[in-house]
NUPASE-501728 format. One record per residue (C-alpha): residue in one letter; x, y, z. Coordinates in steps of 0.25 Angstrom, whole numbers, plus 5000, padded with zeros to 4 digits. Layout:
AXYZ ...
//
This chain:
M550754175375 S550354145361 E549954245351 L548554305350 V547654295338 R547354435332 P545854465331 L545354455317 S544554585319 L545954655320 R546454595307 H545054625300 A545154775305 F546554795300 R546154725287 R545054825284 L545954945288 F546954895278 V545954875267 L545455015270 L546855065269 L547055005255 V545755065251 L546155205255 G547555185249 A546855145236 L545855265236 H547055355238 V547855295226 A546655315217 A546455455222 M547955485219 M547755425205 L546455505203 F546855645209 E548355645208 G548455575194 L549455475200 D549755335195 P549355215203 F550755195209 Q550955345212 A549655345219 L549955225227 W551355285231 L550655415235 T549655335243 M550655245250 T551655355254 T550455445259 M549855335267 T551155285273 T551555435276 V552855415269 G552555535260 Y553755535250 G553155665243 D553355615229 L551855605227 S550755675234 P549355725231 E549255855224 T547755865221 L546755905231 P545955775228 G547155695230 R547555765243 M546155745248 S546155595245 T547555585252 M546955655264 L545655565265 L546255435260 V547555425266 F547655525277 L546355515284 G546055375279 G547455325283 I547255395297 W545855325299 I546455195295 A547655205305 F546655245316 Q545755135313 A546955035313 A547455085326 A546055085332 T545854935327 Y547154885332 F546954945347 E545554905347 S545954765343 R547054765354 T546054795364 D545054695359 R546154595359 R546554625374 D545054615378 R544854485371 M546054425377 R545654475391 L544154425389 G544554285384 L544054315370 W545454305363 R545954175356 W547354145360 N548254075351 M548853975361 T549553845359 G550053755370 H549353835381 I548653785393 L547153805391 V546253795403 L544753775401 N543753815411 V544053875425 P543553825439 S542253885443 Q542853935456 Q544054015458 A544454015444 T545454125443 A546154075456 Y546253925451 L546753975437 I547754055443 R548353935451 L548253845438 V548953945429 K550053965440 E550253815441 F550453805426 R551453925427 A552153845438 S552253715429 R553553705420 R552753645409 F551653755409 R552353875414 D552353955400 T551053895395 P549953985391 V548653965399 Q547253995393 L545953985399 L544653945392 C543453985401 T542354085402 C542554125416 F543354255413 P542454345405 N543154465409 G544554415407 L545554335415 P545854385429 S547254455429 S547754355438 L547654245427 S548054335416 A549354365423 L549654225422 G549554225407 V548254155406 V547354195395 H545854145392 H544854125382 Q543354135385 G542654015381 E541853885385 I542753755386 W541653685379 D541753775367 P542653715356 D542853855350 A543353915363 L544253795366 R544853825352 E545053965355 A545753935368 G546753855360 A546353715366 P546853645353 D548253705355 A548353705370 G549453635378 V548553585389 V547053605392 V546553615406 V545053595408 L544553635421 A543353585427 D542153685431 S542153635445 D543053545453 V541853475459 D540753475450 P540653345441 A539953425430 S541253495427 D541753365421 A540753385410 S541253515405 T542653475407 L542553345399 D541853425388 A542953525387 V543953405386 D543153345375 R543153475367 L544553505368 R544953375362 D543853395351 I544453525347 G545853455345 C546453495359 T547653395359 C548353445372 R548253385386 I546953415393 L546753415408 A545353415413 E544853425427 C543853315431 V542953325443 M542453175443 D543453065442 E542452975435 N542553075423 R544053065421 P543952945411 R542953025402 F543953145403 R545053065397 R544153005386 F543853145382 G545253195381 A545753245394 D547153205397 V547353245411 I546153245421 V546253305435 R545253335446 P544853485448 L545753525460 R545453685461 G546453695472 Y547553635464 P547753675450 E549153615450 M548453485447 I548153535433 V549553585431 R550153455437 A549253365428 L549653435415 A551153445418 A551253305424 P550153225418 G549653115428 S550153195441 E548653235442 A548353095446 I549353095457 L548853225462 E547453195462 D547753065469 L548353145481 F547053225481 T546153115484 S545953035496 S545952905489 R547052825482 D548452885485 E548652995496 C549653075502 W549753025517 R550453095528 Y551253015538 D551553085551 V552953035554 D554353085557 V555353055546 N556753095550 G558053065542 W557452995530 L557853025516 W556653045507 E557052945497 D557152835508 L555852875514 V555152865500 S555752735497 L555352675510 L553952715510 V553752675495 R554352535498 R553452515510 D552252545501 I551952665510 G551852775500 V552652875493 P553252985502 I552953125495 A553253225506 F553653255521 R553453365531 N554753415536 T554953415551 G555653545552 D554753645545 E553553555542 R553753575527 I553053475518 I554253425509 I553753355496 N554453265487 P555853295494 H557153255488 T557553105490 G558753145498 T557953225508 T558053195523 I556753195529 H556353255543 A554853245543 D553653225551 K552553205540 L552753115528 Y551853125515 V551652995508 L550852955495 V550152825499 R549152735492 E547752735497 G547652655510 N549152635511 A549352745522 R550152695534 P550052735549 D551052845552 S551652745562 E552052655551 I552752755543 A553452805556 A553952665559 L554452645545 L555252775545 G555752755559 S555052875565 
//
């Protein structure tokens, strides 16, 4: 986690206390010169040894006015300054913790994952799954995650904080909030749609993408787009990766960032048009996986991707090429309109 910016109020408070300490020291030097008849260096030496409690004893106040000045300026004044310094420090620490918890702190992050907006429904549950997917990815396992949103005014839920997530309270359309969240220095930015079904969500998402580029954000931007018709506009405004909002599958976002282009493959499988995963209910016994794949590809049937093992009914996905298959279900990626009858596949495989 990157270092935090210390609040200016703390520096100002300590600066004032330091100036007051110098004033008290100067007054004590003047008092020693006036009441004790010391020269400037002797007066300064006495003041410094007294204030630092060293007390060599070579010089000390002898007159009543000199001693009273030391009691008021050095002893009482020094104690008061020390108390004020401690109170200011602890108050600042408490204020800093509160500001961090409430999302009012500015984090100095670079190369982080910045997530703008949160889903309108089940936000916490979705974000937990999303962050866990980032943590499970080799590329993003150790990358800090920051949220920019307004839905956690009382602080992040402990379940999110436990994952190392921090947040900043702000609107995604506010350029200042984007800068305070470190958007120009982020490694990737994820702009989530307000809703996964409302086309109006695209307007706020598109605006956020445009503002990100306008403030100098040069990293990869992933944006959720509800309407496919809006995708060309998203790209014109600066979105690098565009995905459908799939609230049940935050893995889509991580895959799209870790392997750009894979989102097109995954989205294609979720639709009923174009390519689809077809299941053939056929018995396959004794075939090597590499031979089966080669045969179905050469015959322009499709690309086998998995099978159901006859013995324990487990779905085996992308097996090793030398795997000997004993299956009763075969899963094949086929083009639209190219699915064949089970009988044709069974005859081809000698089932």
